[in-house]
C-alpha positions as CSV (number, residue, x, y, z in Angstrom):
1,M,-154.1,51.7,68.3
2,K,-157.3,49.9,69.5
3,K,-159.0,50.6,66.2
4,S,-155.9,49.2,64.3
5,L,-156.0,46.1,66.5
6,V,-159.7,45.5,65.9
7,E,-159.1,45.9,62.2
8,S,-156.3,43.3,62.3
9,N,-158.5,40.9,64.2
10,I,-161.3,41.3,61.7
11,I,-158.9,40.8,58.8
12,F,-157.5,37.7,60.4
13,L,-160.9,36.2,61.1
14,A,-162.1,36.8,57.6
15,A,-159.0,35.2,56.1
16,V,-159.4,32.2,58.4
17,C,-163.0,31.7,57.3
18,V,-162.1,31.8,53.6
19,L,-159.2,29.5,54.0
20,S,-161.1,27.0,56.1
21,L,-163.9,26.8,53.5
22,I,-161.3,26.2,50.8
23,I,-159.3,23.6,52.6
24,Y,-162.2,21.6,54.1
25,I,-164.7,21.9,51.2
26,N,-164.1,18.2,50.3
27,T,-165.0,17.0,53.8
28,V,-167.8,19.2,55.0
29,D,-170.4,16.7,54.2
30,S,-168.4,13.5,54.8
31,W,-170.4,10.6,56.3
32,F,-169.9,9.3,59.8
33,T,-167.1,6.9,60.6
34,S,-166.0,4.6,63.4
35,D,-166.5,6.1,66.9
36,D,-169.0,8.6,65.5
37,Y,-171.5,5.7,65.3
38,V,-170.9,4.7,68.9
39,I,-171.1,8.1,70.5
40,I,-174.1,9.4,68.5
41,G,-175.8,6.0,68.6
42,Q,-175.5,5.8,72.4
43,L,-176.9,9.3,72.6
44,A,-179.8,8.3,70.5
45,E,-180.5,5.1,72.5
46,S,-179.5,5.9,76.0
47,G,-179.4,9.7,76.3
48,Y,-176.8,12.1,77.6
49,F,-175.9,10.5,80.9
50,Y,-174.4,7.3,79.4
51,S,-171.2,9.3,79.3
52,W,-171.0,9.7,83.1
53,N,-170.3,6.0,83.8
54,E,-168.2,3.1,82.6
55,A,-170.5,2.6,79.5
56,S,-168.6,5.6,78.0
57,G,-165.5,3.4,77.6
58,G,-163.7,4.8,80.6
59,F,-163.6,8.4,79.4
60,L,-165.1,11.4,81.3
61,R,-165.8,14.0,78.7
62,P,-169.3,15.4,79.5
63,L,-168.8,18.7,77.7
64,A,-167.7,17.2,74.5
65,V,-170.5,14.6,74.6
66,F,-173.0,17.4,75.4
67,S,-171.9,19.4,72.3
68,I,-172.4,16.3,70.1
69,M,-175.8,15.7,71.8
70,V,-176.8,19.3,70.8
71,D,-175.8,18.5,67.2
72,Y,-177.8,15.3,67.3
73,R,-180.9,17.2,68.4
74,L,-180.4,19.8,65.6
75,W,-179.2,17.6,62.8
76,G,-180.1,14.0,63.6
77,F,-178.1,11.8,61.2
78,E,-177.1,14.5,58.8
79,P,-173.3,14.9,59.2
80,I,-172.9,18.4,57.7
81,G,-174.0,20.2,60.9
82,Y,-171.5,18.2,63.0
83,H,-168.6,19.1,60.6
84,A,-169.6,22.7,60.5
85,F,-169.3,23.0,64.3
86,N,-165.9,21.3,64.2
87,L,-164.8,23.8,61.6
88,L,-166.0,26.6,63.7
89,L,-164.1,25.4,66.7
90,N,-160.9,25.0,64.6
91,M,-161.2,28.6,63.4
92,L,-161.7,29.8,66.9
93,C,-158.6,27.9,68.0
94,A,-156.6,29.5,65.2
95,F,-157.8,32.9,66.3
96,G,-156.8,32.1,69.8
97,V,-153.3,31.1,68.6
98,Y,-153.1,34.5,66.9
99,I,-154.1,36.4,70.0
100,L,-151.9,34.3,72.3
101,T,-148.8,34.8,70.1
102,G,-149.4,38.6,70.1
103,D,-149.8,38.6,73.9
104,L,-146.6,36.5,74.4
105,F,-144.6,38.9,72.2
106,R,-145.8,41.9,74.2
107,A,-145.1,40.1,77.5
108,F,-141.6,38.7,76.6
109,H,-140.2,41.2,74.1
110,H,-141.7,44.6,74.9
111,Y,-142.5,45.1,71.2
112,R,-145.2,44.0,68.9
113,G,-145.0,41.0,66.7
114,R,-148.2,41.3,64.7
115,N,-146.9,39.7,61.5
116,T,-145.5,36.8,63.6
117,A,-148.9,36.4,65.3
118,F,-150.6,36.3,61.9
119,F,-148.2,33.6,60.6
120,A,-148.6,31.6,63.9
121,G,-152.4,31.6,63.6
122,F,-152.4,30.7,59.9
123,L,-149.8,28.0,60.4
124,F,-151.9,26.4,63.2
125,L,-155.0,26.6,60.9
126,L,-153.2,24.8,58.1
127,L,-151.1,22.2,59.8
128,P,-151.4,18.9,57.9
129,S,-151.7,17.1,61.2
130,H,-155.1,18.7,61.8
131,A,-157.0,16.5,59.3
132,E,-158.0,13.9,61.9
133,P,-159.1,16.3,64.8
134,V,-161.0,18.6,62.5
135,V,-162.7,16.2,60.1
136,W,-163.4,13.3,62.4
137,I,-166.5,14.2,64.4
138,S,-165.4,12.0,67.3
139,A,-162.3,14.2,67.8
140,R,-164.6,17.1,68.9
141,A,-163.2,16.6,72.4
142,D,-159.7,17.7,71.3
143,L,-161.0,20.8,69.6
144,L,-163.1,21.9,72.6
145,A,-160.4,21.1,75.1
146,T,-157.7,23.0,73.1
147,C,-160.0,25.9,72.6
148,F,-160.6,26.3,76.3
149,A,-156.9,25.8,77.0
150,I,-155.8,28.5,74.6
151,F,-158.2,31.2,75.9
152,S,-157.5,30.1,79.5
153,T,-153.8,30.8,78.9
154,I,-154.6,34.1,77.2
155,V,-156.6,35.2,80.3
156,F,-153.8,33.9,82.6
157,L,-151.2,36.0,80.9
158,R,-153.4,39.1,81.1
159,M,-154.0,38.3,84.7
160,L,-150.2,38.4,85.3
161,E,-150.1,41.9,83.8
162,S,-153.1,43.3,85.7
163,C,-153.1,41.1,88.8
164,S,-156.9,40.9,88.4
165,G,-158.6,38.4,90.6
166,L,-161.5,38.2,88.3
167,R,-159.3,37.3,85.3
168,G,-157.6,34.7,87.5
169,A,-161.0,33.1,88.4
170,F,-162.1,33.2,84.7
171,S,-158.8,31.5,83.7
172,V,-159.4,28.6,86.1
173,L,-163.0,28.3,85.0
174,L,-161.9,27.9,81.4
175,F,-159.4,25.3,82.4
176,A,-162.2,23.4,84.2
177,L,-164.3,23.5,81.1
178,G,-161.3,22.2,79.1
179,L,-161.0,19.2,81.5
180,A,-164.7,18.5,81.1
181,A,-164.1,18.3,77.3
182,K,-161.0,16.1,77.4
183,E,-158.3,15.1,79.8
184,S,-155.6,16.2,77.3
185,V,-155.3,19.6,79.1
186,V,-154.1,18.1,82.4
187,M,-150.7,19.7,82.0
188,L,-152.0,23.3,81.6
189,P,-151.2,24.4,85.2
190,L,-147.5,23.4,84.6
191,I,-147.6,25.4,81.4
192,W,-148.9,28.4,83.3
193,L,-146.1,28.0,85.9
194,I,-143.5,28.0,83.1
195,L,-145.0,31.1,81.6
196,A,-145.3,32.8,85.0
197,V,-141.7,32.1,85.9
198,V,-140.3,33.4,82.6
199,Y,-142.7,36.4,82.7
200,K,-141.3,37.3,86.2
201,K,-137.7,37.2,84.9
202,M,-138.5,39.3,81.8
203,K,-140.3,41.9,83.8
204,E,-137.7,41.7,86.6
205,K,-140.4,41.3,89.2
206,R,-141.1,39.1,92.2
207,F,-143.2,36.0,91.4
208,S,-146.8,37.1,91.2
209,R,-148.9,36.2,94.3
210,Q,-152.0,36.2,92.2
211,G,-150.3,33.9,89.7
212,A,-149.4,31.5,92.4
213,I,-153.0,31.5,93.7
214,V,-154.4,30.8,90.2
215,I,-151.9,28.0,89.5
216,S,-152.8,26.5,92.9
217,A,-156.5,26.7,92.0
218,G,-155.8,25.0,88.7
219,I,-154.1,22.1,90.5
220,A,-157.1,21.9,93.0
221,V,-159.5,21.7,90.0
222,L,-157.3,18.9,88.6
223,M,-157.5,17.0,91.8
224,V,-161.2,17.3,92.0
225,Y,-161.4,16.1,88.4
226,F,-159.4,12.9,89.2
227,I,-161.5,12.2,92.2
228,L,-164.7,12.5,90.1
229,R,-163.1,10.1,87.6
230,K,-162.4,7.6,90.4
231,I,-166.0,7.9,91.7
232,L,-167.8,7.7,88.4
233,L,-165.5,5.4,86.3
234,G,-163.5,3.6,89.0
235,R,-160.2,4.8,87.6
236,F,-158.0,7.8,87.8
237,I,-156.4,7.5,84.3
238,G,-158.0,7.6,80.9
239,G,-160.0,4.9,79.1
240,L,-156.9,3.3,77.5
241,G,-155.8,2.2,81.0
242,S,-153.2,3.3,83.5
243,D,-150.6,0.9,82.2
244,T,-150.7,2.6,78.8
245,H,-150.7,6.2,80.0
246,T,-148.1,5.9,82.8
247,D,-145.6,3.8,80.9
248,I,-143.6,7.0,80.3
249,L,-140.2,5.3,81.2
250,N,-140.5,2.8,78.3
251,P,-137.7,3.4,75.8
252,G,-140.3,3.4,73.1
253,V,-141.4,6.8,74.4
254,L,-138.3,8.3,72.8
255,V,-139.3,6.8,69.5
256,N,-142.8,8.2,69.9
257,L,-141.3,11.6,70.7
258,V,-139.4,11.6,67.4
259,R,-142.6,10.6,65.6
260,Y,-144.6,13.4,67.1
261,C,-141.8,16.0,66.3
262,V,-141.7,14.8,62.7
263,R,-145.5,14.9,62.2
264,V,-146.3,18.2,63.8
265,F,-145.4,20.1,60.6
266,I,-144.9,17.4,58.1
267,P,-147.8,15.5,56.4
268,P,-147.9,11.7,56.3
269,L,-144.7,10.5,54.6
270,D,-146.6,8.6,51.9
271,E,-147.5,12.1,50.5
272,I,-143.9,12.1,49.3
273,W,-143.6,15.4,47.4
274,I,-145.5,17.5,49.9
275,A,-143.6,16.0,52.8
276,S,-140.3,16.5,51.0
277,V,-140.9,20.2,50.3
278,T,-142.0,20.8,53.9
279,F,-138.9,19.0,55.2
280,S,-136.7,21.0,52.8
281,L,-138.1,24.3,54.1
282,L,-137.5,23.2,57.7
283,A,-134.0,22.1,56.7
284,V,-133.2,25.5,55.2
285,L,-134.3,27.1,58.5
286,T,-132.1,24.8,60.4
287,V,-129.1,25.7,58.3
288,I,-129.8,29.4,58.8
289,V,-130.0,28.8,62.6
290,F,-126.7,27.0,62.6
291,R,-124.9,29.5,60.3
292,K,-125.9,32.3,62.5
293,K,-125.1,30.2,65.6
294,L,-128.5,31.1,67.1
295,Y,-128.4,28.0,69.2
296,R,-125.9,29.8,71.4
297,K,-128.4,32.5,72.1
298,F,-131.4,30.4,73.2
299,M,-131.4,32.0,76.6
300,S,-131.2,35.5,75.2
301,K,-134.1,37.8,75.3
302,E,-134.7,37.6,71.6
303,L,-135.0,33.8,71.5
304,R,-136.5,33.1,74.9
305,L,-140.0,32.9,73.5
306,S,-138.9,30.2,71.0
307,L,-137.3,28.1,73.8
308,V,-140.3,28.6,76.2
309,S,-142.8,27.7,73.5
310,L,-140.8,24.6,72.7
311,L,-140.7,23.6,76.3
312,C,-144.5,24.0,76.5
313,F,-144.8,21.9,73.4
314,F,-143.0,19.0,75.2
315,V,-145.1,19.5,78.4
316,A,-148.3,19.3,76.4
317,L,-147.1,16.1,74.8
318,L,-146.4,14.3,78.1
319,P,-149.9,12.8,78.5
320,V,-149.7,11.1,75.0
321,L,-146.0,10.2,74.7
322,S,-146.8,6.5,75.5
323,L,-149.2,6.4,72.5
324,K,-148.0,6.1,68.9
325,I,-148.9,8.5,66.1
326,G,-148.9,7.4,62.4
327,V,-145.9,8.5,60.4
328,F,-147.1,7.1,57.0
329,D,-150.8,7.7,57.6
330,T,-153.1,10.0,59.7
331,Q,-153.8,7.8,62.7
332,S,-153.7,9.5,66.1
333,E,-153.1,13.0,64.7
334,R,-155.5,14.4,67.2
335,Y,-152.9,14.0,70.0
336,L,-150.9,16.8,68.3
337,Y,-153.7,19.3,68.3
338,L,-153.0,21.0,71.7
339,P,-149.1,20.7,71.5
340,G,-149.4,22.1,68.0
341,V,-150.4,25.5,69.5
342,F,-146.9,25.9,71.1
343,A,-145.1,24.3,68.2
344,C,-146.5,27.0,65.8
345,I,-145.5,29.8,68.2
346,A,-142.0,28.3,68.6
347,L,-141.4,28.0,64.9
348,T,-142.7,31.4,63.9
349,S,-140.8,33.2,66.6
350,L,-137.7,31.3,65.6
351,V,-138.2,32.3,62.0
352,R,-138.5,36.0,63.1
353,E,-135.1,35.9,64.7
354,A,-133.4,33.7,62.1
355,I,-134.4,35.6,59.0
356,A,-133.8,39.3,59.6
357,D,-134.9,40.6,56.2
358,D,-138.7,41.2,56.3
359,R,-139.2,40.3,52.7
360,L,-137.3,37.0,52.9
361,R,-139.0,36.1,56.1
362,N,-142.4,36.7,54.6
363,V,-141.5,34.6,51.5
364,F,-140.4,31.8,53.7
365,M,-143.5,31.8,55.8
366,V,-145.8,32.1,52.7
367,L,-144.1,29.1,51.2
368,L,-144.4,27.1,54.4
369,L,-148.1,28.0,54.7
370,T,-148.8,27.1,51.0
371,V,-147.2,23.7,51.2
372,S,-149.0,23.1,54.6
373,A,-152.3,24.0,53.0
374,L,-151.7,21.6,50.1
375,G,-150.7,18.8,52.5
376,L,-153.9,19.4,54.6
377,Y,-156.2,19.5,51.6
378,T,-154.6,16.3,50.2
379,V,-154.9,14.4,53.4
380,N,-158.5,15.6,53.9
381,R,-159.4,13.6,50.8
382,R,-158.6,10.4,52.8
383,W,-161.4,11.3,55.3
384,S,-163.8,11.9,52.4
385,V,-163.1,8.5,50.9
386,A,-163.3,6.9,54.4
387,G,-166.8,8.4,54.8
388,E,-167.9,7.1,51.4
389,I,-166.7,3.6,52.3
390,S,-168.4,3.8,55.7
391,Q,-171.7,4.9,54.3
392,L,-171.6,2.2,51.6
393,I,-170.8,-0.7,54.0
394,S,-173.3,0.4,56.7
395,G,-176.1,0.6,54.1
396,Q,-175.4,-2.8,52.7
397,V,-174.8,-4.6,56.0
398,S,-178.1,-3.3,57.3
399,E,-179.9,-5.6,54.9
400,F,-178.6,-8.7,56.6
401,D,-179.4,-10.4,59.9
402,P,-176.5,-10.6,62.3
403,A,-177.9,-13.8,63.8
404,S,-177.3,-15.7,60.6
405,S,-174.5,-13.6,58.9
406,V,-170.8,-13.3,59.5
407,I,-168.7,-10.3,58.4
408,V,-165.4,-11.8,57.2
409,N,-163.5,-8.4,57.0
410,L,-164.1,-4.8,57.6
411,P,-161.8,-1.8,56.7
412,D,-160.4,-0.5,59.9
413,H,-159.1,2.6,58.2
414,Y,-158.3,4.1,54.8
415,R,-154.7,5.4,54.8
416,G,-155.2,6.3,58.4
417,A,-158.7,7.8,58.2
418,Y,-160.8,5.6,60.4
419,V,-163.7,3.7,58.7
420,L,-165.3,1.0,60.9
421,R,-162.8,0.3,63.7
422,N,-165.8,0.5,65.9
423,G,-169.6,0.9,65.6
424,I,-170.7,-1.5,62.9
425,D,-173.8,-2.5,65.0
426,M,-174.9,1.1,65.4
427,A,-174.0,1.9,61.8
428,A,-176.1,-0.9,60.3
429,T,-179.1,-0.3,62.5
430,V,-179.6,3.1,64.3
431,F,-178.1,5.1,61.4
432,Q,-179.8,3.1,58.7
433,G,-183.2,3.0,60.3
434,S,-183.1,-0.7,60.9
435,I,-184.4,-2.4,64.1
436,R,-181.6,-2.8,66.6
437,T,-181.1,-6.4,67.8
438,E,-179.3,-7.7,70.8
439,E,-177.3,-10.0,68.6
440,P,-174.0,-8.3,67.7
441,W,-172.3,-8.6,64.4
442,T,-169.5,-11.2,64.3
443,V,-166.5,-9.6,62.5
444,L,-163.6,-11.9,61.9
445,H,-161.0,-9.4,60.7
446,Y,-160.3,-5.7,60.6
447,H,-157.7,-4.4,58.1
448,G,-156.3,-1.2,56.8
449,I,-156.7,0.0,53.2
450,N,-153.7,1.7,51.8
451,S,-155.1,2.0,48.3
452,L,-158.5,1.8,46.7
453,S,-157.0,-0.8,44.3
454,D,-156.6,-3.2,47.3
455,G,-159.1,-5.9,46.4
456,Y,-159.9,-9.5,47.4
457,S,-161.3,-12.2,45.2
458,V,-164.2,-14.3,46.1
459,E,-162.0,-17.4,45.9
460,F,-159.4,-15.9,48.2
461,M,-162.0,-14.8,50.8
462,R,-163.7,-18.2,50.6
463,D,-160.4,-20.0,51.4
464,S,-159.7,-17.4,54.2
465,V,-163.1,-18.1,55.8
466,Y,-162.5,-21.8,55.7
467,L,-159.1,-21.4,57.4
468,I,-160.3,-18.9,60.0
469,L,-163.3,-21.1,61.0
470,S,-161.7,-24.5,60.8
471,D,-160.8,-24.4,64.5
472,S,-164.4,-23.4,65.5
473,A,-162.9,-20.4,67.4
474,Y,-166.2,-18.5,67.0
475,G,-168.5,-21.3,68.1
476,F,-169.5,-22.4,64.6
477,S,-167.9,-23.9,61.5
478,W,-167.8,-23.3,57.8
479,D,-170.3,-26.1,57.4
480,Q,-173.0,-24.1,59.1
481,E,-175.6,-22.5,56.9
482,S,-174.5,-18.9,57.1
483,E,-174.1,-15.9,54.9
484,Y,-170.5,-14.6,54.9
485,L,-170.0,-11.0,53.9
486,F,-166.7,-9.4,53.0
487,F,-165.5,-6.1,51.6
488,D,-163.7,-6.6,48.3
489,G,-162.5,-3.0,48.0
490,E,-165.6,-1.7,46.3
491,A,-168.7,-3.3,48.0
492,M,-169.8,-5.9,50.4
493,V,-169.9,-9.3,48.7
494,K,-171.9,-12.3,50.0
495,I,-170.7,-15.9,50.1
496,R,-173.2,-18.6,51.3
497,G,-171.8,-21.4,53.4
498,R,-172.5,-25.1,52.8
499,T,-175.2,-27.0,54.7
């Protein structure tokens, strides 16, 4: 049996490697974008410990920054190494989902669910909502934190079976490393508690004393983490501020919840045909569930894993429910990376119970995996284009002096893939080999690009500059001798002001 399990693991890993290379081939050498410039630029200028104080933007993610620092030492300003490590982490997470699903089936059902575990791992690998966290170098924190969270949960489950103190300690250590990568894993002790309670009922045992100790240790680690945040950053809650993260009672949270549920399996809705096919497959599954009246059996032994996984999905979403995710573009997809682990387990376990015939079930899952892969490959192209635009603009802007030049407009994102929302100063200097000046670039307007055909005429931008500067809001007027730069959809164009 062990030999068979090892062979299955090898087959899964080999398939994951091949699929990853195919799906991400169009982004593996994509140029840096947005926050990439800020993080890597600060590492180049200030060193690693900039991330341990308020200069990091209010985020305490020392492990994630350390991994990027290692990449910087190895690759400098060549993006391919950074992307390769992100891909490696994504593959490791998919492998973890495969292992975790198998362990949950053995713990909850007393029988093996190898095919379901395969499908769960592959579905996680191919989710269309994974374009941002995998391709965007700055989303490394989400990959690392999720990876540690997955394997921490695997070790926790195996600790419940063996009551091993060593496994319990290792689980808590992995959780601490996840926190050091990103605060998104703060709800993991609650997820452990849910799994431990259900495990106790399934096994008809008393609540594990060892499990209680490990969960308590996880909460203690969490408290230490928040104290460190307060000492180092002056705040308990993340860089977006306590008002944003704690506004969980706002009615808009319900809207955000719907948006997250839509986007977890479905690509951005502007990819109409792919989104429609995915939605149709999920609608078919819903019809099957209602025809078989499976909703009446959610508390049954057979469907308990689906219900528990769905509950864990919602718990993992709690830290980000006050934040919006793009429905028609890819913005903020990284917030779905950790919750997506439990969404994939919930869906695949539900399919197992809803479609009894092995052949039909396999056909359904293969169709879902295929359309997910097509959606992910298509969305990845956005990030490739965003990188091209980012490299073009940073190279051209580096030729001008920020003291006597004004940037009229910069692309914030291309169909949700961030371009230059942040980092134009680093992009035009540190990354292009120019001398860094203390004078920051003045940018009058950031805008999204929904199509490469979006263009702006010189006359239109000249009139816009005149209107924007007419109230001297930026301390100078259109009459000043300045060079005004704007992105016309293809390149940076220069307009010289009047003397």
